[in-house]
C-alpha positions in Angstrom: -0.1 -0.1 -0.2 1.2 3.6 -0.8 2.1 5.7 2.3 -0.3 8.9 2.3 2.1 10.9 4.1 3.5 11.4 0.8 0.7 12.1 -1.4 -0.4 15.6 -2.3 -2.8 17.5 -1.6 -2.2 16.8 2.1 -5.5 17.6 3.1 -7.5 15.0 0.6 -5.1 12.4 2.0 -5.5 13.3 5.5 -9.5 13.0 4.8 -9.0 9.8 3.1 -7.0 7.8 5.3 -9.3 8.9 8.4 -12.6 7.8 6.8 -9.9 4.1 5.7 -9.8 3.6 9.4 -13.6 3.9 10.2 -14.6 -0.1 9.7 -17.8 -0.4 7.5 -19.0 -3.8 6.6 -21.5 -4.1 3.4 -25.1 -2.9 4.9 -23.8 -0.9 8.1 -21.5 2.0 6.7 -23.3 4.4 8.8 -20.7 5.2 10.9 -18.5 6.0 7.9 -21.5 8.0 6.6 -21.9 10.0 9.4 -18.2 11.2 9.2 -18.5 11.9 5.7 -21.9 13.8 6.5 -19.8 15.9 9.5 -16.9 16.6 7.1 -19.0 18.7 5.0 -19.7 22.2 6.8 -15.8 22.0 8.0 -14.9 22.4 4.3 -17.5 24.7 2.6 -19.8 22.0 1.2 -23.6 21.3 1.2 -24.7 18.2 2.5 -27.9 16.1 1.6 -28.2 12.2 1.9 -30.4 10.2 -1.9 -32.9 8.0 -1.6 -30.7 5.1 -0.7 -29.0 6.9 2.0 -25.9 8.0 0.2 -24.1 11.3 1.5 -23.9 13.7 -0.7 -21.3 17.0 -0.6 -21.7 19.5 -3.1 -19.3 22.3 -3.5 -19.8 25.5 -5.6 -17.0 25.7 -8.1 -15.0 28.8 -8.0 -11.7 31.1 -9.2 -13.6 31.3 -12.8 -16.6 32.7 -14.0 -15.9 31.8 -17.8 -18.0 29.9 -20.0 -16.5 26.4 -21.3 -15.3 25.5 -24.2 -18.1 25.3 -26.9 -20.9 26.8 -24.7 -22.9 30.0 -25.4 -21.8 33.0 -23.2 
Protein backbone atom coordinates (compact mmCIF):
# COMPACT_ATOMS: atom_id res chain seq x y z
CA UNK A 1 0.00 0.00 0.00
CA UNK A 2 1.18 3.53 -0.76
CA UNK A 3 2.20 5.68 2.19
CA UNK A 4 -0.32 8.55 2.10
CA UNK A 5 2.03 10.81 4.08
CA UNK A 6 4.01 11.48 0.89
CA UNK A 7 0.98 12.27 -1.31
CA UNK A 8 -0.44 15.66 -2.25
CA UNK A 9 -2.71 17.46 -1.68
CA UNK A 10 -2.08 16.68 1.98
CA UNK A 11 -5.58 17.55 3.23
CA UNK A 12 -7.25 15.20 0.75
CA UNK A 13 -5.10 12.28 1.85
CA UNK A 14 -5.63 13.07 5.54
CA UNK A 15 -9.40 12.81 4.95
CA UNK A 16 -8.92 9.60 2.97
CA UNK A 17 -6.86 8.04 5.77
CA UNK A 18 -9.44 9.04 8.40
CA UNK A 19 -12.31 7.56 6.39
CA UNK A 20 -10.33 4.40 5.64
CA UNK A 21 -9.78 3.86 9.37
CA UNK A 22 -13.54 3.59 10.04
CA UNK A 23 -14.81 -0.02 9.97
CA UNK A 24 -17.65 -0.22 7.44
CA UNK A 25 -18.74 -3.72 6.53
CA UNK A 26 -21.37 -4.11 3.83
CA UNK A 27 -24.81 -2.81 4.87
CA UNK A 28 -23.28 -1.25 8.00
CA UNK A 29 -21.76 1.94 6.63
CA UNK A 30 -23.63 4.32 8.96
CA UNK A 31 -20.59 5.36 10.98
CA UNK A 32 -18.60 6.19 7.83
CA UNK A 33 -21.60 8.03 6.35
CA UNK A 34 -21.94 10.14 9.51
CA UNK A 35 -18.24 11.00 9.36
CA UNK A 36 -18.57 12.16 5.75
CA UNK A 37 -21.71 14.16 6.61
CA UNK A 38 -19.90 15.85 9.51
CA UNK A 39 -17.00 16.76 7.22
CA UNK A 40 -19.24 18.71 4.81
CA UNK A 41 -19.78 21.86 6.88
CA UNK A 42 -16.10 21.96 7.89
CA UNK A 43 -15.02 22.13 4.24
CA UNK A 44 -17.82 24.44 3.09
CA UNK A 45 -19.86 21.78 1.33
CA UNK A 46 -23.61 21.39 1.23
CA UNK A 47 -24.66 18.02 2.63
CA UNK A 48 -27.64 15.94 1.57
CA UNK A 49 -28.66 12.31 1.56
CA UNK A 50 -30.22 10.66 -1.44
CA UNK A 51 -33.12 8.20 -1.38
CA UNK A 52 -30.75 5.28 -0.80
CA UNK A 53 -29.14 6.98 2.20
CA UNK A 54 -25.90 7.90 0.43
CA UNK A 55 -24.21 11.08 1.66
CA UNK A 56 -23.70 13.63 -1.10
CA UNK A 57 -21.40 16.63 -0.61
CA UNK A 58 -21.70 19.52 -3.06
CA UNK A 59 -19.04 22.19 -3.37
CA UNK A 60 -19.71 25.14 -5.68
CA UNK A 61 -17.18 25.81 -8.40
CA UNK A 62 -14.81 28.67 -7.70
CA UNK A 63 -12.10 30.66 -9.39
CA UNK A 64 -13.60 31.43 -12.75
CA UNK A 65 -16.66 32.80 -14.45
CA UNK A 66 -15.55 31.78 -17.92
CA UNK A 67 -17.88 29.81 -20.13
CA UNK A 68 -16.68 26.34 -20.99
CA UNK A 69 -15.35 25.90 -24.54
CA UNK A 70 -18.15 25.16 -26.98
CA UNK A 71 -20.86 26.63 -24.70
CA UNK A 72 -22.83 29.77 -25.46
CA UNK A 73 -21.97 32.71 -23.23
